[in-house]
N, C-alpha and C positions, 0 to 999 in steps of 0.2 A: 029795065031802066037805062042801064048802061049804054045799050045798043040805040035806043031812042036819043040819049045824048049825043052819041057819035054821028048817027044819020043826021040829026037837025044841025051839025055843025057847031055844037057848042063846046068850046075847049076850055071852060073855066076849069082850071086844076082842082079846086075845091070840091067841085060839083062832079067831076071825074072820080076823084078819091072817094067820094060820098057813095056814088054809084057802085064802085068795086066793093066797097065795105058792105053795102046792103045785099049785093050777090053773096057774099062769104056768109052773110048772116041767114040767107034763105037756104043755103047749102048745109050749113050748121043744123038748120031746123029740118030739112029733109034727111040729114044723117041721124039725127037724134030719134026720129020716128021709122026709120028703115028697119026692115026685120034684120036681125043678126044672124050671122053664118052666111051671108052673101059674099060675093066677091069685092064687094065695096066697102065692107065693114072696116072703120077705121082709116079710111082713105083721107077725109077731111083733117081728122087729128094728125095724120102722118104728115100730111102737106103744110098744114097753117099752124099747129101747135107749137108754142115754145114754152121754155121754162126759165125761170130766174130763182136765184137763191136770196132769200131775206137774211142777212147776218146782223146779229147785234151782240155787241160787246160790253159790258158794263165796265165803268172806268174805276170805281171805288170798291167794288166786290169781284170774287171770282165767279162770275157768272157769264155764260154764252148762250145763244139761241140762234138756230139756223132752221128756215123752214123753206121748202121747195114749193113755188107755185106755178101754176100753168097760165098761159096767155094766149088768146087769138089775135090781139092787137095791143099797141103800146101807145099810150097818149104822151107825146113828146112835145114839150114847150119850146116853140119856135121862135117867141119873141126875144129879140136882142141876141140871136144866134146866128152867126155868119152862113151855117150850112148844116145839112142832117147830122153830120158827125159831131159839131158842137152841141147840138140838141141831144144827141144820144149821151155824150159826155156829162152833161147837165142831168140827165136821166139817172145815170150810175153814181154821180158823185156822193160822198160820203155825208152823211148828215147826223148831226150832234144832237141827240136828245138830252136836253136839260131844259131847266124852269119849268113852264107848264106843260112841256112836251117830254117829261121824263119817261122811262120805261119802266113799267111794273115786273120786276124780277121775281116772280114768284114768292119764295119764302124771304126774300132781301127787301120787297116793299118797292117803293118807288126809287129808280136810281138813274144817274147819268150814265148815258151810253153812248 
């Protein structure tokens, strides 16, 4: 798909990014069904997998939770952001968990975090 877009002269940025994303998804699919023990085992993961840590700390009780998560893409909010750096800053900003969005802290129940 990406090569077709380039050959036809379509330079729409969204379609270009969508094409790249589609190709990566196909590569991931091939990787998942590829036989293990080959020289390409783990290549897609090494090239494209990232990790982030979810960290939650309760305010009123002594409870902290961390969880490492893997990802192959990020959903950045670009609306109202001047550039990709501002979008990334928005992605990693601290979110307060309160009201209807309280955190369930195991033995402590729902907590502000």
